[in-house]
N, C-alpha and C positions, 0 to 999 in steps of 0.2 A: 777366428776367435782366439782370445788369449786366456791363459790360465794365471791366476794369482794365488800363491800360497801365503799363509799368514794374513789372509784377507780382512779379518775382523779387527786387527790391531790398528793403532793410530796411523802409522804410515800406510798400512794395507788399505784401509778404507779411503784415505786421501788419494792414493795411487789409483784406485778404482774410479773415484770421481774424476780424476784427470783423464783417464782412459775413455770414460763415457763421454766426456766433453769433446773428445776428439772423434767420436762416432764409432769407437771400438765395441765389439761384442765381448763380454767378459764372463768367464766361468770362475767363480770364487770357491776355493777349497776350504772347507770348514771342518774343524775337529768335532767329533761326536759330543753333543751336549754343550758346545761352546755358545756363549752369548753372541747374538747377532744384531744387537741394537744399532751398531754402526753401519749396518747394511740395509736397514729398514728404509723403504722408499726408493732404493736403487734398483734399476732394471738389470739384474745380473742373474746368471744361472748358478745355482748353488749345488755343490756336490760334497758329500761327506768323504773325508780322507785324512790320512795321517802320514807324515813324512817318514815315520818309522815302520810303515807297513807298505812295502813295495807294490803289493797287489792293488791297493787303493790308489796309489800314485799312477800306475799304468792306466787304470780306468779314467782317472782325471785327465790324463794326457791325450786321450783319444780325440783326434780331429783338431788338435791345437797347432797353431802356427808359431806362437811365441809363448815362453813361460817366464813369468816374473816370480822368482823365489825369494820370499820375504820371511817365511816361517823360521823362527829362532827363539832362543831364550836369553833374556838379559837378566843377570842377577848380580846385584852389588852387595848381597849378604851371603855368608857362607852357608853350605848345607844342600845346595842343588847341583853340586859338581857332576854327579853321574848322569842325571837326566839332561843337564845342559850340554855335556859333551856328546851324548847320543844325538840330540836334536841338531846341534850346531856343526857336528862333523859327519856322523853317519847319515843324518837327514839330508845334508847337502849332497853327499855321495849317492844316496838313493834317488833323489830328484834328478841329478845330473845323468845317471845311468838310464833312468826312465825316459828322459828327454832324448838321449842318444838312440834308445830303442825305438821311440816313437818318431824319430827323424824330424823333430821340430826344427824350424828354421833358425831359431836363436833362443838362448836362455840368458836372462839377466839375473845375476845373483847379488843380493844385497848383503854385504858383509858389514864391516864396521871399521872406523878409524883405529879401533883398538886391536885390529889385526896386525898393525904395524908395531915395530919395536919402539919403546919409549926412549926418545933421544934426549940428551941433556939440553938445558936452556941455551939459546943462541944458535941452535941447529933448526933449520926449516924442515919439517917432515913432509915429504912428498912420496910419489909412487916408487921412487928409487930406494926408499928406506926399507931395510930388511923386514920380513914378517916376524912376528913375535913368537917364533917357534921355540925360543929359549925361556919363555915366561913360565912361571910355576905350573906344573901339571895340574889340570883341572880348573885353572883360572879362566875367567871369561876371555881374556886376551888370547890365551893359548888356544881355546876352542875356536875362536874366530879365525885365527891364523891357520890352524889345521884345516878348518873347513874351506878356506881359500885355497890351500895347497891341494886338497883332494879334488877340488873342481878343476884346477889347472892340469891335474893328471888326466882327467877325463877329456879335457880339451885336446890333449896330445893324442887321444884315441879317435878324434874326429868331431867332437862336439863343438858347435859354434856358440861360445859363451863369452859374456862380458861381466866384469865385477865392478860394483860401486861401493865406496866406503864413506858413509855419512859420518858427521860428527854428532854433537848433542842436538837431538831433534826436539822441537817444540812448535806449537801453533794450534790453530782451531781444529775442530772435529776430533777432539781428544775424549772420546766417549768413556774409555776405561779409566781415565784419570792417571796419566803417566806421572813419573817422578817430577819432571820439569813442570808439567802442568800444575801440579799441586804446589810447587814452590812459587809459581807466579800468582796463583790464587791467594796463597798465604801472604805474599808481599803486598797485595792489594787491600789487605785488612788493616784497620787502625789498631795496632797493638805493638808491644815491644818485640823487636825482631833480633834474634841472635844470629850474627853473620860470621862467616869464617874467611880468613885470608885466602886468596887464590883467584884463579881465573880459568875460563874454559872457552872453547869455540862452540857457539850455538848457531843452528841453522833452521830456517823455516821449513816445516814439514812439506809445504806445498812446493818449495824449491827443490827439495829432495825428490819428491814424486815426479816433477817435471824432468829432473836430471836423470832419473831412472828411465823414463820414456825416451829421452834423447840418447841415452846409452844404447837402448835397443835399436834405435834408428841409425845412429852414426858411429857408435863405438867400434873400435877395432877388436877383432877376435882375440881372446886371450889377454886383453889389456885390463888394467885396474884404473879406476878414476876416483879421486877423492872429491866428495861433495861437502865442502865446508862452508862456513858462513862468516861470522865475526867473533873475534875473541873479546870477551868482556869479563870484568871482575864481578864477584858476587855483590859487592857494594854498589857497583855501577848498575847492575841488573835491578837491584831493589829501587834505586833512584829512578830509573826509567819506568818501572812498573808504577811507582807512586806518582810520577809526573803525568802519566797517561790516565791513571785512575782518579787523580785529584786528591789522593790521600796523603797525609803527612804523619809519620809516626817514627819514633826513635829506633835506632839500631845499635847494638853493641857488637863490636868485632872481637871474636874470640880467637886467641892465638892458636896456631896449628897444633902445638903439642897438647894444649889443654883440650882442644876439640877432639883430637885423636884419643885421648884418655876416655872422654865421655862416650865417644863412638864405640869403643870396644866394650864398655859397660852396657850401652844401649843394645848392642847386637846380642848380648847374652839374654837381655830382657825380651828381645824380639822372639827368640826361640821358645820362651815360656808364654808370652802373651799373644803372639801373632800380629802385633802392631808394627807396621813397617817403620823403620827409623828414617828421619829426614836426611841425615848424613851418616855414612858408614866409613870405616877405615879405607875401603876401596875408593869411595867418592872423594874423600879428603885427599888421598894420595893423588888422584887424578887432577884435582884442583890445584895442587901444589907443583905439579910437574909441567914440563914444556907442552904447550898447546898451540904452538904456531904451525898451522897447516897450510899447505899451498893447494889451491884448486885450479891453478893455471892450466893444467892439462885439460881439465874438463871444460874450462872457459874457452880455450883455443880450439879443441877438437869437437866439442859437443854443442857449444853455444850456451853453456850453463851460466846462469846469473842468479842473484839473490836479492831478497827483500831487505830493506833497512830493519834493524832490530826493533826500533820503536814502532814501526808499522805492524810487525808481527805480534808484538805485545798487545797493541790496540785491538787487532783482529781476534786475538786469543781471548781477551777479556770480554769483548762483545759476544763472541760465540758462547763462552761459559754462561753469560747472563741470559742469552736467548735459550740455551739448552736447559738451564735451570727452570726458567719459566715454563717451557714446554713440558718438562718432566713433572713439575708441580701440578700443572693443569691436567695432565694425564692421570696422575695419582689421585687427584680429587675426583675426576670423572669415574675412575674405577671404584672408589670408595662409595660414591653415591649411586652406583649402578645396582639395581635390585639383584640379589643373589638367586641363581638358578638351582642352588643346592639346598634341599629341604632337610 
């Protein structure tokens, strides 16, 4: 049996689907009170736990052969620095030490491409790129780099662990509505779209899930593997989404400086309203910087491969449509059901 932390998230539930398709028995660690829509209908053992509570991790580890650690916090808006660092650094250390105590055969830790230092344009970022340990304290990049470093320290103590670093994930089974999922849904609507200059590397969530499993099977102890996809501009992404959806609508490209000005303003509004901004200063910076990543190591050593972007977009839009229909049908059924409360 294998353990998956972060099981209810986008990548977590897709990884579980991949594992189940391979005949694996899965134990899903779930936070107390967490939504479990993404796990409905999946034959998994559920256990309540928290990566910040070592006792619950020890209980979850009992009888496990392999641990996939996905639990983490991604934040592109300021204000979550403390809890993000706790989960992304202390949480990794807690899970790694619990795995060492439980003598699991292997741990696969899902870090991020942002764990690596941001290199200038013209430089290919691969596994030899230094970790972003010099990034601003409390930033997402810094927490992912430090989480990677603490795991490698436990590897030195005897833990068999492998690390994977995905780029921007998107694809079907996006129950919670990820940032990229919302962008794709938005581009499929007939309206005026405000676009920004820039590009990034996006990868199918199913490719990452399969890459994680391959890392568990074939990865070398203590090694890092980049799981990237295809670099694409925001303008190209909109065109692909509209080609697939059959929608045609205009778009206005907003210069980086102007977009950054509005992003800073919108971030202040977010703290007052709670409405998540589509673009933030962090995401705009990411789109403007070097995003040429190499996954050659994963391809050569693990047999990693990727879907074409257009295929992923099609599958994502089809899934959103089916999920919306199912959700609407369930909601109508519940509304029409006689109440048992007098």
